C-alpha positions in Angstrom: -20.4 3.8 -9.1 -22.4 0.7 -9.8 -21.7 1.0 -13.5 -18.0 1.4 -12.8 -17.9 -1.7 -10.6 -19.7 -3.8 -13.2 -17.3 -2.7 -15.9 -14.3 -3.6 -13.7 -15.7 -7.0 -12.8 -16.3 -7.8 -16.4 -12.8 -6.8 -17.3 -11.5 -8.9 -14.4 -13.3 -12.0 -15.8 -11.8 -11.4 -19.2 -8.3 -11.0 -17.8 -8.6 -14.2 -15.8 -9.9 -16.2 -18.8 -7.3 -14.8 -21.1 -4.5 -15.5 -18.6 -5.6 -19.1 -18.1 -5.9 -19.7 -21.9 -2.5 -18.3 -22.5 -0.9 -20.3 -19.7 -2.6 -23.5 -20.8 -1.3 -23.1 -24.3 2.3 -22.1 -23.4 2.6 -25.1 -21.0 1.7 -27.5 -23.8 4.2 -25.8 -26.2 7.2 -26.2 -23.9 9.7 -28.9 -24.8 9.4 -32.3 -23.4 6.6 -34.8 -23.0 4.0 -33.9 -20.4 3.3 -37.5 -19.3 7.1 -38.3 -19.1 7.7 -35.1 -17.0 4.8 -36.0 -14.6 6.2 -39.5 -14.2 9.7 -38.3 -13.4 8.5 -35.7 -10.8 5.7 -37.7 -9.2 6.3 -41.4 -9.6 9.7 -42.8 -10.8 12.3 -40.1 -10.1 14.2 -37.6 -12.1 17.0 -39.9 -13.1 14.7 -42.7 -14.3 13.5 -43.2 -17.9 9.8 -43.9 -18.2 8.7 -46.9 -20.2 6.1 -46.7 -22.9 3.6 -48.6 -20.7 4.0 -46.1 -17.9 3.6 -43.1 -20.3 0.4 -44.7 -21.7 -1.0 -45.3 -18.2 -0.4 -41.7 -17.2 -1.8 -40.4 -20.5 -4.9 -42.4 -20.0 -5.3 -41.6 -16.3 -5.2 -37.8 -16.8 -6.8 -37.8 -20.3 -3.7 -36.0 -21.7 -4.3 -37.4 -25.2 -7.5 -35.3 -25.6 -7.3 -32.2 -27.9 -6.1 -29.1 -26.0 -9.5 -27.4 -26.4 -11.2 -30.3 -24.8 -8.8 -30.4 -21.9 -9.2 -26.6 -21.4 -13.0 -26.8 -21.7 -13.0 -29.6 -19.1 -10.9 -27.5 -16.7 -12.8 -24.3 -17.1 -16.2 -26.1 -16.6 -14.9 -27.6 -13.3 -13.4 -24.2 -12.2 -16.8 -22.5 -12.7 -18.2 -25.1 -10.2 -15.4 -24.3 -7.7 -13.3 -27.4 -8.6 -9.8 -26.6 -9.8 -9.0 -30.2 -10.3 -6.4 -32.4 -8.7 -2.6 -32.0 -8.8 -0.8 -34.6 -11.0 2.3 -34.5 -8.7 1.0 -33.8 -5.2 -2.2 -35.9 -5.8 -4.2 -33.4 -3.8 -7.0 -31.0 -4.8 -5.6 -27.8 -6.2 -7.8 -25.7 -4.0 -6.5 -27.5 -1.0 -2.8 -27.0 -2.1 -3.4 -23.3 -2.7 -5.2 -23.0 0.7 -2.1 -24.5 2.4 0.4 -22.3 0.6 -1.5 -18.9 0.5 -1.2 -18.0 4.3 2.6 -18.1 4.0 2.5 -15.8 1.0 -0.1 -13.5 2.6 2.0 -13.2 5.8 5.1 -12.4 3.8 3.3 -9.8 1.7 1.6 -8.0 4.6 4.9 -7.7 6.6 6.9 -6.7 3.6 4.4 -3.9 2.6 4.2 -2.7 6.2 8.0 -2.5 6.6 8.2 -0.8 3.2 5.6 1.9 4.1 7.0 2.5 7.5 10.4 3.4 6.0 9.5 4.9 2.5 6.6 7.2 3.4 8.4 9.3 6.1 11.6 9.4 4.0 9.7 10.5 0.9 8.0 13.3 2.9 11.3 14.4 4.4 13.1 14.3 1.1 10.4 16.6 -0.4 10.5 19.0 2.6 14.3 19.1 2.5 14.6 19.2 -1.3 18.1 19.4 -2.8 19.8 19.0 0.6 22.4 16.3 1.4 19.6 14.2 3.1 17.5 14.4 -0.1 20.4 13.5 -2.4 21.6 10.6 -0.2 18.2 9.0 0.0 17.5 9.4 -3.7 20.8 7.7 -4.5 20.0 4.9 -2.0 16.6 4.4 -3.6 18.2 4.4 -7.1 20.5 1.5 -6.0 17.6 -0.4 -4.4 15.5 0.0 -7.6 18.3 -1.1 -9.9 19.3 -4.0 -7.7 17.8 -7.4 -8.8 15.9 -9.0 -6.0 17.7 -12.3 -6.4 21.0 -10.6 -6.0 20.0 -8.8 -2.9 18.5 -12.1 -1.5 21.8 -14.0 -2.0 23.8 -11.0 -0.6 21.7 -11.1 2.6 22.0 -14.8 2.9 25.8 -14.6 2.5 26.2 -11.8 5.1 23.5 -12.5 7.7 23.0 -16.3 7.4 26.3 -17.7 6.4 28.5 -14.9 7.8 26.9 -14.0 11.1 24.5 -17.0 11.4 21.7 -14.6 12.5 18.8 -15.9 10.4 17.9 -19.1 8.7 18.9 -19.6 5.1 15.6 -21.0 3.8 12.3 -22.4 4.7 9.8 -21.2 7.4 10.9 -22.5 10.7 10.3 -19.5 13.0 9.5 -15.8 12.9 13.2 -15.2 12.3 12.8 -16.8 8.9 10.6 -13.9 7.8 13.4 -11.3 8.2 15.5 -11.8 5.1 12.6 -12.4 2.7 10.7 -9.3 4.0 13.8 -7.1 3.7 14.4 -8.3 0.2 10.8 -7.5 -0.9 10.6 -4.3 1.1 13.8 -2.9 -0.4 12.6 -2.7 -4.0 9.1 -1.7 -3.1 10.2 0.9 -0.6 12.6 2.5 -3.1 9.8 2.9 -5.7 7.4 4.2 -3.1 9.9 6.7 -1.7 10.6 8.2 -5.1 6.9 8.5 -6.0 6.0 9.9 -2.5 8.7 12.6 -3.0 7.6 13.5 -6.5 4.0 13.7 -5.5 4.7 15.8 -2.4 6.8 18.2 -4.5 4.0 18.6 -7.0 1.3 19.1 -4.4 3.4 21.6 -2.4 3.6 23.8 -5.5 -0.2 24.2 -5.7 -2.0 27.4 -5.0 -3.9 26.1 -2.0 -0.7 25.2 -0.3 0.6 28.8 -0.9 -2.7 30.1 0.4 -2.4 28.0 3.6 1.1 29.3 4.1 0.0 32.9 3.6 -2.5 32.5 6.4 0.3 31.9 8.8 -0.1 28.2 9.3 2.9 26.3 10.6 4.7 24.2 7.9 4.0 21.0 9.8 0.3 21.8 9.7 0.4 22.7 6.0 2.0 19.4 5.2 -0.1 17.2 7.5 -3.5 18.7 6.9 -3.3 20.0 3.3 -0.5 18.3 1.3 -0.5 14.7 2.5 -4.0 13.7 1.5 -3.6 14.7 -2.1 0.0 13.5 -2.4 -1.1 9.9 -1.4 -3.2 9.3 -4.5 -0.4 8.1 -6.8 1.3 6.3 -3.9 -1.9 4.3 -3.2 -1.9 3.1 -6.8 1.7 1.8 -6.7 1.4 0.3 -3.3 -1.9 -1.5 -4.3 -0.4 -3.0 -7.4 2.8 -4.1 -5.6 0.7 -5.6 -2.8 -1.3 -7.5 -5.4 1.9 -8.8 -6.9 3.1 -10.0 -3.5 -0.2 -11.7 -2.7 0.0 -13.5 -6.0 3.4 -14.8 -4.9 6.7 -13.2 -5.3 8.2 -16.0 -7.4 11.9 -15.1 -7.3 12.1 -14.3 -3.6 10.1 -17.3 -2.6 12.2 -19.6 -4.8 15.5 -18.3 -3.4 14.5 -18.6 0.2 12.5 -21.8 -0.4 9.5 -20.0 1.1 6.4 -22.4 1.2 4.1 -20.0 -0.6 2.2 -19.6 -3.9 5.3 -18.4 -5.9 7.4 -21.5 -4.9 4.4 -23.7 -5.7 4.0 -22.1 -9.1 7.6 -22.6 -10.0 7.7 -26.2 -8.9 4.5 -27.0 -10.8 5.8 -25.4 -14.0 8.9 -27.6 -13.9 6.8 -30.6 -13.3 4.2 -29.6 -15.9 1.5 -29.9 -13.2 -1.0 -28.1 -15.3 -4.0 -28.0 -12.9 -1.8 -26.4 -10.2 -0.3 -23.9 -12.6 -3.8 -23.0 -13.8 -5.0 -22.6 -10.2 -2.1 -20.4 -9.3 -2.5 -18.2 -12.4 -6.2 -17.9 -11.6 -5.3 -16.7 -8.1 -2.7 -14.3 -9.2 -4.8 -12.7 -11.9 -7.8 -12.5 -9.6 -5.8 -11.0 -6.8 -4.3 -8.3 -9.1 -7.7 -7.4 -10.5 -9.3 -7.3 -7.0 -6.6 -5.1 -5.5 -6.8 -2.8 -8.6 -10.6 -2.5 -8.1 -10.1 -1.7 -4.4 -7.5 0.9 -5.3 -9.8 2.6 -7.8 -12.7 2.6 -5.3 -10.4 4.2 -2.7 -9.9 7.2 -4.9 -13.5 8.2 -4.4 -13.0 8.2 -0.6 -9.7 10.2 -0.9 -10.8 12.6 -3.6 -14.6 13.4 -3.8 -14.0 15.1 -7.2 -13.6 11.8 -8.8 -16.8 10.5 -10.3 -16.6 7.1 -11.9 -20.2 7.2 -13.1 -19.1 9.8 -15.7 -16.5 7.6 -17.3 -17.1 6.8 -21.0 
């Protein structure tokens, strides 16, 4: 187990470094002058044209004239000391900005995953038990629509119906608990549809195994067979998908947070990309990559608890 954890941690570090290098390079390859963009977003306004003196001043202040490798080396050296630098636009430490935005993203992620699981897990089990009935076909069709539906389209549809039409929930922002409803439903819909389909397929596969037939032949009630014998093994693939989706949400669901102007990591990342606020973008990417890797590690470790047959120490 120790060897497995060390390998995963090493892979995590490589993923984070590679993601930060790729992000740093792409940001400098995008059209437009970085000093001019920073000036427009943080100092003079989007409609104004920066002067040469202003561009020179910003370039000197943030050392933007240095070669890219020097800028990246300076950032990674500070990051190893726990300093992610200061935002060009917000003029605050990046770690402080992320700390302010992350709770909103975490709250949205936890509630969305909870809502998704409360709906998709029971429906997936019932669809497997009632295979090829009207109930099964209806829920599979509904899940297919939810999977195929773009999240931004569903978000705008919910806003039009429940915010503009019935005036039940706020359109954007985080003013009260009611502001959570539409973003949570939007995120939970797509995730729940995927979880439902995987839960159904996994249950059908498990229920065809010999030990399930043996349990039934002993005269056990069907409810007992499902609850005590089938569910534990059927949950393995579901844990994988839910873990990765939860990591995605913790990293910031960019589209949903942007549509609903949710004050989370995803919205911060998009705003910083437009403003070419490189330290903030790097910090957000670092958080997202680290969150994905950590959640993936926890999911892998949970396999050993759910299925004792798995022995990570024997991996090549």
